[in-house]
C-alpha positions as CSV (number, residue, x, y, z in Angstrom):
1,M,-9.7,2.1,30.9
2,E,-8.7,5.7,30.0
3,N,-9.2,6.5,26.4
4,I,-6.1,7.4,24.4
5,K,-6.5,11.0,23.3
6,W,-4.3,11.8,20.4
7,G,-2.6,14.9,19.0
8,I,-1.0,14.6,15.5
9,I,2.1,16.7,14.8
10,G,2.6,17.0,11.1
11,V,-0.9,16.3,9.7
12,G,-0.1,16.0,6.0
13,D,-1.3,13.9,3.1
14,V,-0.5,10.6,4.8
15,C,-3.0,11.4,7.5
16,E,-5.9,11.9,5.1
17,L,-6.7,8.2,4.6
18,K,-3.8,6.0,5.6
19,S,-3.6,6.9,9.3
20,G,-5.7,9.8,10.5
21,P,-9.1,8.2,10.5
22,G,-7.6,5.2,12.3
23,F,-7.2,7.2,15.4
24,Q,-10.9,8.1,15.3
25,N,-12.1,4.6,14.5
26,A,-10.0,2.5,16.9
27,P,-11.7,1.4,20.1
28,G,-10.7,3.4,23.1
29,S,-9.1,6.1,20.9
30,E,-10.0,9.7,20.2
31,L,-8.3,12.2,17.9
32,V,-8.4,15.5,19.8
33,A,-6.1,17.9,18.0
34,V,-4.0,18.2,14.8
35,M,-1.0,20.4,14.1
36,R,0.7,21.6,10.9
37,R,3.0,24.6,10.5
38,D,0.5,26.0,8.1
39,A,-2.2,26.6,10.6
40,G,-4.8,27.1,7.9
41,K,-4.3,23.7,6.5
42,A,-4.4,22.2,10.0
43,Q,-7.7,23.9,10.5
44,D,-9.0,22.7,7.2
45,F,-8.0,19.1,8.1
46,A,-9.7,19.4,11.5
47,K,-12.9,20.8,9.9
48,R,-13.2,18.1,7.3
49,H,-12.4,15.2,9.7
50,G,-14.4,16.4,12.7
51,V,-11.3,17.0,14.9
52,P,-12.1,19.5,17.8
53,K,-8.7,21.4,17.8
54,S,-6.1,22.5,15.3
55,S,-2.9,24.5,15.6
56,G,0.1,25.7,13.8
57,N,2.3,25.3,16.9
58,A,3.4,21.9,18.2
59,D,3.8,23.3,21.7
60,E,0.0,23.7,22.0
61,L,-0.4,20.0,21.6
62,L,2.5,19.0,23.8
63,N,1.2,21.3,26.6
64,D,-2.4,20.3,26.2
65,P,-3.5,18.3,29.4
66,E,-6.3,16.6,27.5
67,I,-3.9,14.9,25.1
68,N,-2.1,11.8,26.4
69,A,-0.5,10.5,23.2
70,I,1.2,12.1,20.2
71,Y,1.5,10.8,16.7
72,I,4.6,12.3,15.0
73,A,4.0,12.3,11.3
74,T,6.6,14.8,10.3
75,P,9.6,14.2,8.0
76,P,12.4,12.3,9.8
77,V,14.6,15.4,10.4
78,Y,12.1,16.4,13.2
79,H,11.6,13.0,14.8
80,L,14.3,13.1,17.4
81,G,13.3,16.5,18.7
82,Y,9.6,15.9,18.8
83,A,10.0,12.4,20.3
84,K,12.1,13.7,23.1
85,R,9.8,16.7,23.8
86,A,6.7,14.6,23.7
87,L,8.1,12.0,26.1
88,A,9.3,14.8,28.4
89,A,5.8,16.3,28.3
90,G,4.3,13.1,29.6
91,K,2.8,11.9,26.3
92,H,3.0,8.4,24.8
93,V,4.5,8.5,21.3
94,Y,3.6,6.8,18.0
95,L,6.5,7.7,15.7
96,E,6.3,7.4,11.9
97,K,8.9,5.7,9.8
98,P,11.7,6.2,8.8
99,F,12.3,6.2,12.6
100,A,15.0,8.9,12.3
101,L,17.5,10.5,10.0
102,N,20.1,7.9,10.8
103,A,21.0,5.2,13.3
104,D,22.7,7.6,15.6
105,E,19.6,9.7,16.0
106,A,17.6,6.5,16.3
107,R,19.7,5.4,19.2
108,Q,19.1,8.8,20.9
109,I,15.4,8.3,20.6
110,Q,15.7,4.8,22.1
111,V,17.7,6.3,25.1
112,A,15.0,8.9,25.7
113,D,12.3,6.2,25.4
114,E,14.0,3.8,27.9
115,A,14.5,6.7,30.4
116,S,10.9,7.8,30.2
117,P,7.9,6.3,32.0
118,Q,5.9,6.9,28.8
119,K,5.6,4.4,26.0
120,L,6.8,4.7,22.4
121,C,6.0,2.6,19.3
122,V,7.3,2.8,15.8
123,A,4.7,3.0,12.9
124,H,5.9,-0.1,11.0
125,Y,2.2,-0.8,10.5
126,R,2.6,-3.7,8.0
127,R,3.3,-5.9,10.9
128,R,-0.5,-5.9,11.6
129,L,-1.7,-6.5,8.0
130,P,-3.2,-9.9,7.4
131,L,-0.9,-10.8,4.5
132,F,2.3,-10.3,6.5
133,M,0.8,-11.9,9.6
134,R,0.0,-15.0,7.5
135,I,3.6,-15.2,6.3
136,D,4.8,-15.0,9.9
137,E,2.4,-17.9,10.7
138,L,3.8,-20.0,7.8
139,L,7.4,-19.4,8.8
140,S,6.8,-20.0,12.5
141,S,4.9,-23.3,11.8
142,G,7.9,-24.8,10.0
143,Q,5.6,-26.5,7.5
144,L,7.8,-25.6,4.6
145,G,10.9,-26.7,6.3
146,K,14.1,-24.7,7.0
147,V,14.4,-21.2,5.3
148,R,17.3,-21.1,2.9
149,H,17.3,-17.7,1.3
150,V,15.3,-14.6,0.6
151,S,15.3,-12.5,-2.6
152,L,13.8,-9.0,-2.8
153,Q,13.5,-6.6,-5.7
154,L,11.9,-3.2,-5.8
155,I,12.2,-1.4,-9.1
156,Q,10.3,1.7,-10.1
157,P,10.6,5.3,-11.3
158,E,11.4,8.0,-8.7
159,K,8.0,9.6,-9.3
160,D,5.5,6.8,-8.7
161,P,1.9,6.7,-7.2
162,L,3.4,4.5,-4.4
163,I,5.1,7.5,-2.9
164,A,2.8,9.7,-0.9
165,S,2.5,13.2,-2.3
166,S,3.9,16.3,-0.6
167,E,4.2,19.9,-1.4
168,Q,8.0,19.7,-1.3
169,N,9.7,16.6,-2.5
170,W,11.5,16.2,0.8
171,R,11.8,12.4,0.4
172,V,14.8,12.9,-1.9
173,D,16.4,15.6,0.3
174,P,18.9,13.7,2.5
175,S,19.0,16.7,5.0
176,V,15.3,16.2,5.6
177,S,14.7,12.5,5.0
178,G,18.1,10.9,5.7
179,G,18.4,9.6,2.1
180,G,16.1,9.0,-0.9
181,I,13.1,6.9,-1.7
182,F,15.0,3.9,-0.3
183,N,14.9,5.4,3.1
184,D,11.2,6.0,2.7
185,L,10.1,2.5,1.5
186,A,12.8,0.1,2.7
187,P,11.9,0.4,6.5
188,H,8.7,-1.4,5.9
189,Q,10.5,-4.3,4.2
190,L,13.5,-4.5,6.6
191,D,11.2,-4.4,9.6
192,L,9.3,-7.4,8.4
193,L,12.6,-9.3,7.7
194,L,13.5,-8.6,11.4
195,M,10.1,-9.9,12.5
196,Y,10.5,-13.0,10.4
197,F,14.2,-13.9,10.9
198,G,15.5,-11.9,13.9
199,T,18.6,-9.7,14.0
200,P,21.1,-10.2,11.1
201,E,24.5,-11.4,12.0
202,V,26.2,-9.9,8.9
203,I,25.1,-6.9,6.9
204,Q,26.8,-5.7,3.6
205,G,25.7,-3.3,1.0
206,F,26.5,-0.4,-1.3
207,S,24.6,2.3,-3.1
208,L,25.0,4.7,-6.0
209,Q,23.4,7.7,-7.8
210,R,22.3,6.8,-11.3
211,N,20.3,9.9,-12.0
212,P,22.9,12.7,-12.7
213,E,20.3,15.3,-11.8
214,G,19.3,13.6,-8.6
215,T,20.0,14.7,-5.0
216,C,20.8,11.3,-3.4
217,D,21.6,7.7,-4.0
218,D,18.8,6.0,-5.9
219,C,20.1,2.5,-6.4
220,V,20.9,0.2,-3.5
221,S,22.0,-3.4,-3.2
222,G,22.3,-5.3,0.1
223,Q,23.1,-8.7,1.5
224,M,22.5,-10.1,5.0
225,R,23.0,-13.3,6.9
226,F,20.4,-14.0,9.6
227,T,20.6,-16.7,12.2
228,D,20.2,-20.3,11.1
229,D,22.1,-19.4,7.9
230,V,19.2,-17.6,6.2
231,L,20.8,-15.6,3.4
232,F,19.2,-12.4,2.0
233,Q,19.8,-10.5,-1.2
234,G,18.0,-7.2,-1.9
235,H,18.0,-4.8,-4.8
236,W,16.3,-1.4,-4.9
237,D,16.3,0.8,-8.1
238,F,14.3,4.0,-8.3
239,T,15.6,5.1,-11.7
240,S,13.4,3.0,-14.0
241,Q,13.3,4.8,-17.3
242,D,11.1,2.4,-19.4
243,G,8.2,2.1,-17.1
244,T,9.5,-1.1,-15.5
245,V,7.9,-1.7,-12.1
246,K,8.8,-4.7,-10.0
247,D,7.9,-5.4,-6.3
248,S,8.7,-9.0,-5.4
249,C,9.9,-11.1,-2.5
250,K,10.6,-14.8,-2.6
251,I,11.4,-16.9,0.5
252,T,12.8,-20.2,-0.5
253,C,12.5,-23.1,2.0
254,D,13.5,-26.7,1.9
255,Q,10.0,-27.8,1.1
256,G,8.6,-24.9,-0.8
257,T,8.5,-21.2,-1.5
258,I,6.6,-18.1,-0.3
259,S,6.1,-15.3,-2.9
260,F,4.6,-11.9,-2.3
261,S,4.7,-8.2,-2.8
262,F,5.4,-5.7,-0.1
263,F,3.4,-2.8,-1.6
264,R,1.6,-3.5,-4.9
265,S,-0.3,-6.7,-4.6
266,P,-2.2,-8.3,-1.7
267,T,-1.8,-11.8,-3.1
268,L,0.3,-14.5,-1.4
269,V,1.5,-17.6,-3.4
270,V,2.7,-20.6,-1.5
271,K,4.2,-23.5,-3.4
272,S,4.8,-26.8,-1.6
273,N,4.6,-30.6,-2.1
274,Q,0.9,-30.3,-1.7
275,G,0.6,-27.9,-4.6
276,I,0.1,-24.2,-5.1
277,E,-2.0,-22.1,-2.7
278,T,-2.9,-18.6,-3.8
279,T,-4.6,-16.2,-1.3
280,T,-5.6,-12.6,-1.6
281,F,-5.8,-10.4,1.5
282,D,-7.8,-7.2,1.0
283,P,-6.1,-4.4,2.8
284,P,-8.1,-2.2,5.2
285,R,-9.4,1.1,4.0
286,H,-7.3,2.9,6.5
287,I,-4.2,0.9,6.3
288,Q,-2.7,1.9,9.6
289,Q,-5.8,1.2,11.6
290,P,-4.9,-2.4,12.7
291,M,-1.6,-1.2,14.0
292,I,-3.2,1.8,15.7
293,E,-5.6,-0.4,17.5
294,T,-2.7,-2.5,18.8
295,V,-0.8,0.6,19.8
296,V,-3.9,1.9,21.7
297,S,-4.1,-1.4,23.6
298,Y,-0.4,-1.2,24.4
299,F,-0.7,2.4,25.7
300,Q,-3.7,1.2,27.8
301,G,-1.6,-1.6,29.3
302,T,-3.5,-4.5,27.8
303,D,-1.1,-5.6,25.0
304,E,2.6,-5.9,24.2
305,N,4.5,-3.2,22.2
306,P,4.0,-4.2,18.6
307,C,7.1,-2.4,17.4
308,P,9.5,-1.0,20.1
309,S,12.2,1.6,19.6
310,S,14.9,-1.1,19.6
311,V,13.4,-2.3,16.3
312,G,13.5,1.2,14.9
313,V,17.2,1.4,15.7
314,Q,17.9,-2.0,14.1
315,V,16.1,-0.9,10.9
316,M,18.1,2.4,10.7
317,E,21.4,0.5,11.3
318,M,20.5,-1.8,8.4
319,I,19.7,1.2,6.2
320,D,22.9,3.0,7.1
321,S,24.9,-0.2,6.4
322,F,23.4,-0.4,2.9
323,I,23.8,3.2,1.9
324,S,27.1,4.1,3.6
325,S,29.5,1.6,2.0
326,K,30.4,2.7,-1.5
């Protein structure tokens, strides 16, 4: 099969360890070129990571006949434009989250995707991490009985090591990110809820800005009702002033509970009539690599799409529902 030869548009800090090496290590995959508006920094990345080509101009990657897939790792404001251009240039697309600035732009990406013979996948890479795959197995098996409700809390300061560093704090500039830290982190969580429970039937939420010097809403609360009467309650607060940090999710079933963290702990705790089972799943060194390997197989035609554009649209619709109703 033809190797997937990648070009990265927006080769920033996230690409250093979390994603970039995964394109080099995945079977059937090669990282051919990287692009950043600062051509010198793109060249530096290429030199340090052994990438043959670098550029300060995205057109050079889009027009490169050697490249057959593009990883778009820019801030969300550029996702719609680059996704449409990459598909039009005959390249497959792996698109970072948040999928777009908002649900409207997400739907435009989906339209472009469905009209193109090329393939597109959303980088909700936690779908392929062992911890979250094990939760999916538990829920699918039904061994804990019917799911009743899901409770999620994510509380932390705005400046936290969990947030990838960047030269400009674009993640709290809604014109660039679509919102605040909620928009950056919640897609991972909401995507997994979709994978576990399907499309929500009802979505309600509201948000507010607690930090008077902030630039966007930093506290979000949301409720959803999924099929089979699964009720969800989520709370996100990025204004912790006393050092409080909490990252927890608890799924309550008829015959037990499943407790885990989305970001900070690889430990899964399952309580049932048989007792308490605690399992720790060590994350891969390059955390996106399992997803990248599946995406490569999908692009080669040997696997299903692990996260299609329709899911990206659903996640953005959920986000917009939570932060638009005040």
